[in-house]
N, C-alpha and C positions, 0 to 999 in steps of 0.2 A: 773028296770035296764036300759031299753031303754030310759026311761024318764030322768034318771040321766045323761046318756050318752049324750042325746040331750042338756041338760042344760050346761054340761061341754063344748061341742062343740060350743054352742052359745056364752058362756062367752069368750072362747078363740078367737072366730071369732071377737067378739066385741072388744076385747083387741087389736087384730091385726089391725083392722080398725082404732082404736084410735091412735095406734102408727104410722100408715101410715099418718093419718091426721096431727099428731104433726110434723112428718117429713116434710110433704108438707108445713106446716106453717113455719118451720125453714128455709126451702129452699127459700120460698117466702120472708121471712124477711131478710135472708142473701143477697138475690139478691138486695133488696131495699137498705139495708145498704151499700152494695158494690157499687151500682149505685150512692148513695149519696157521698161516698168517691171518686169514680172514677170521677164523674162530678166535685166535688170540686177540686180534684187534677188537672183535665184537665184544669179547668179555671185558676188555679194557674200556671200551666205549660205554657198555652197559653200566659198569660200576662208577664211571667218572662223574656223573651228576651227583651221586650219593657222596663221593669224596669231596667234590667241590662245595657241596652244601655244608660240610663240616670243617673244611680247611680255610683258614683266613689268608688274606694276601701276604701277611708276614710268614705264615707257614710255607706258602709257595715260594717266597723269597729264600727261606732257609733251605728248602728242598732243592730248589734250582741252583743255589750257590754251591752247596757241597757236592751235588751230583755232577756239576760241570767239571769238577776235578777228576772224575772217573776217566775222562779222556786222557788226562796226564798220567794217571797212576796205573791204568791197565797195562800198558806196555812194560812198565817197570816190574810189575808183579808177574806177568805172563812171559816176558822176555821173548815173545814171538816164537816160542817153540812150536806152536801150532802151524805157523806159516812154513816152517821147515818141513813139517810132516806133509802138509798139503802140496808143497812144491815138489816133493820127491816121491809122492805116493805111487805114481805110475812108473817111476824109475826103479822102485824097490821090488824085488822078487816077492811074490805073494807069500812064500814060505818064510820070509824074513820080516814081514811087516809087524807081526805081533811082538817079536823080540825088540824091534826098534820102538814100537809104541810103549812097551814096558819101560824102556830106558827114558823116554821122553816124559812119561807120567811121573816116574820117580824124580826126575830132574825138576819137574813142575812143582812138586811138593816142596822140595828144598829151596829152589829159587823163589817160589811164590811166598813162602813164609818169611824168608829173609827180606824180600822186597816189601812185604806188608809192614814189617817192623821199621824198615827204613822210611817208608812213606809216612807212617804215623808220627815218627820222631821229627822228620823234616817238616811236615805240615804244622806240627805244634809250634815249632820255632817261627814258622812263617806267620802264623796268626798273631804271635806276640810282636814280631818286628813290624808287620804291616798294620797292626792295630785293627784287626778285623772286628766288626761289630757283633758277629755271631759267636756263640760259645763253642770252643773246641770239643768239649765233652758235653753230652754223649754223641753229638752228631757225627764227628769224624770217625769214631769207632763203628757206629751203626752203618755209615755210608760206605766205608772203604773195605771192611772185612768181607762183604759179599763178593768183591772183585776176585778174591782168592778162590772161592768156591766156584764161581762162574767160569773159571779157566777150564775146569774139568767138564763142566756142562757143554762148553763150546767144543771141547775135544770130541765128546760123544756125538754132537750134532754133525761135526765135520766127518767123523768116521762113518756115520750113516749116509751122509751125502755121497762120499767117495764110493761107497759100496752100493749106491743106488737103492738104499733101504728106506724108501720114502714113507712106508707105513710106520716103521719104527720111529722115524723122524717126527711124523705127525703125532704119534702117541706121546712121546716124551715132551714135546713142545706144548701140547695142550695140557698135560698134567702139570707141567711147570707153571703155566699161565693160571690154571684153576687154583693152585696152591697160593700163588701171589695174590689173586683176587680174594680168596677166602680170608687170608690174614689181613688184607687191607680193610675189608669190611669189619672184621673183628676189632682191630686196633684203632681205626679212624672213625668209623660210623658208630660202632657199639660202645667202645670204651672212651671215645673222644680224646685220643692221645695226640692229636695234631701232627706236627712234623715228626716228633719222636716216634709216634705210632706208625707213621708211614714208613719210616726207616726200618723199624722192627719187622714190618710186614714184608720187607724185601730181604732182610737178613735171614730170617728163619727158613723160608722155603729155599733160598739160595744154598744154604748150608745142607739141607736135606737132599736136594737134587744133585748138588756137587759131589757129596759123598757117595750117593748112589751111582753117579756117572763114573767115578773113579773105579769102584769095585766092579762095575759092569764091563770095563775095558781091561783092567789090570789082571794079568794071569799069574805072574810070578815076579819076584824081585830079580831082575837081571839088568845090571848096569854096564853098558858098553861105553867106555870112556872115549873111544874114537867117534862114536855117534854123537856123544854129548859135546865134544869139542867142535865137531862139524856143525852141529845145530847152533852152538853159541857163535861160531864164526859167521854163519849165515844169518842168524837172528839179530845180532846187535845193531847193524845198520837199519834194519826194519823197525826194531824197537825204538831206536833214537828217532827215526823218521815218524813213528807213531806218536812219540812224545811231542814232537814238533806240531803234530796235528792239533794238539790242544790250543795252540796259538792261532789256529785257523778258525776254530769253532767253539772254543770254551773260554778263552781269556777275556771275552767281552763281559762275562758276568763278574769276574774279579774286578774289572774296571768299573762296572756299573754299581757294585756294592759301595764304592767310594762316594757315590752321589747322595747317599743317605736318604733315599726315597723308597722305602720298603714296599709301599703300596703299589707304585708303578712297577717296581722290580718284580712284585708278585704277578702282576698282569703280564709282564714280559715273559716270565717263566711259564705261565699258563699257555701263552702263545707258542713257546718252544715245544712244550709237551704235546699240544694238540697237532701242531704242524709236524711233529715227530712221527705221528702215525703214518705219514706218507712214506717214511723211510722203510716201513714194513713191506710196502709193495716192492720197493727196490730189492730188499733183502730176499723176498720170496722168489723174485725173478732171477736174481744173480745166483742164489743158492741152487736153483734148478740147473743152470748152465755153467756153474763154476768148474765142475769136473771136466766139462767139455773144453772150457777155455784153456785149462792147464794141459789137457790132452792134445789140443790142436797146436799149442805152442811147442809141445814136445815133438809133435809130428811135423811142425813147420807148415801147417795147412793154413796159408794166409787168407784165402778167400772165405773159408768157413769162419775164421776168427773175425774178419770184418763184419760178416753177416750177424754173428753172435752179438758183437758190441752194438751194432746199429739196432738190432732187435731189442736188446735190454734197455737201451737209452730211450727208444720210442715208446715202449710199453710203460716205462717209468714216468714219462711226461704226461700221459693222459690223466691219471688220478690227481696229479699236481694242478693241472689246469682246471679240472672240475672243482677241486677244493677252493681255489682262489675265487671262483665265481660264486660258490654257495657257502662261503666261510661264515657269514653272519648267522644264518639260521643253524648251521652246524654247531657253532660255538655256543649259541644260546641254549641249545638242547644239552650239549655235553657238559656245560658248567652250571646247569640248573638256573640259568639266567643271571648268574652273579658276576660273570667275568666277560660280558660282551664287549667291554672296553679293550679287550685284548685282540679284537678282530683285526684291526689294522696291522698290528705287529705280526699276527699269524699269517696274513696274506703276503706280507713282505718276506717273512722268513721262509714261507713255502716255496718261493721262487728258487731258492738255492738248491732244491732237490734235483733240478734239471742239470745245471752245470756240475753239481756234486757227483751225479751218476756218471757223467762223462769223465770227470777227474779220476774217480775210483777205477773205472775201466782202464784208462790209460796207465794208471799206477800199477794195476794188477798185471798188465801186459809187460811193463818194464821189469817188474820183479820176476814174472814168469820167464822172461828171456835171460834171467840171470844177472840183472843189473841193480841189486838192492842198494848199492852205494850211490848210484846215480839218483835213485828215488830219494835217498837221504839228502843229497845236495839240493835237489829240487825243493824239498821241504824246508831246508835251511833258508833259502831265498824267500819261500812263501811265508815262513814264520816271521822273518824280519819285516817283510812288507805288511803283513796282517797286523802286527803290533802297532806299527806306525799309522796304518789306515784306521784301525779301531780307535786309537788315541785321538786322531784328528776328528773322526766322525762323531765320537761320543762327546768330545769337548764342544763340538759345534752344534750337533743335533740331538744329543742325549740318547734316549732309548731307541728312537726312530733311526738314528744314525747307526747304532749297533746292529739293528735288524737288517738294514740295507748292506752293511759291511759284510755280512755272512755270504750273501750272494756274489758280491763283487770279488771277494777273495777267492771263491771257487772258480770263477771265470778266469782270474789271473793264474791260478794254479794249473788249470787246464792248458792255458797258453804255454806256461813254463814246461810242463811235462810233455805236451804235444810237440814242442819245439825239438826236444831230444829225439823223439821218434822220427820226425821229419828229417833231422840231421842224419840219422841212421839209414833212412830210406835213400837219401840223396847220395850218400857215399857207399851204399850197399854193404854196410857192416852188419845189417840184420836183414834177412829176407822177408820183408813185409810187402 
């Protein structure tokens, strides 16, 4: 009896120490991910006043307009091969992971290049048919080519997250940020190249880091057709769903361009850029716990999954609230006092980060449970609603209407996606 009691106590003690050890690892990783995000954000914040002093409202209008299409073109070029790798990472035997990674990286080169060619040709005809006021060349090339290289950079970051290599993640992310900042200062501040220089400052370091990332991960050319087919089968609904995301958070700028008010359009894009810094907090937090989310889904650990989602959403809300309160002095400092008129837009746009975090978490859970096509259907409904909503709000309230539309749309998307999970809970088709 005493022996059995001793065994039970020992096992419980070992389990407690294991949990404490895992908690320490999470805290350490979280701190490193936050450091990476904070340092990257800090560098962006430091150089932002210098860039704002040299970029005109028209420059910001051009940058914001073309950059908004990255949401539309990224899934076409990447084809969500990375999502397949993330979803199956813990289901793949460790001895097989490198072989599968080689196949996916080779596939990314082929699909990415073909997708980039398709994007450039398609967008050229769009600018002619839609009679876009901005020139296709050189902005489209400079803006869209980096998407191809960033696919490999994202692969490397994900690989490091899954392996819990937070130090390596920190190093590559900071190096990438420093390179982008360096070229931004050279092309925009020193050479006074405006929007063109800003795009060059993104393309050059993206190409360098992307090529480095590819050779860092790729060991040999080994193409497994079965893996490729499985990845395409899994990825196409996610890619199509991601394409539809453009209509939730990017189509507003295509519509606003038609108002022919580049000055206000520039202020609106400045607001999006500055409010976008808040997304970095969500990224850092979600990156820390993303492997745990997929792992808990695999293990069907419902209670832990709920706690993870609640924690991520709560931590994300705090910086958003603080920004809304102190937006005016923050924007005054970050824009060298030139774009304080963008404050109201930034405060409204910032609100969307709270429902957006909830929406993304619900979407990740749906995909994690193996329902990518359901997420696609949700996005289809969301895209249709968002186009109609943006059209109404922009026609009625202009740029302010577009800003409010971003938050309203994510609230609606959360309701749509959440309804599916509630349905699964009610009929016990998923153990949530």
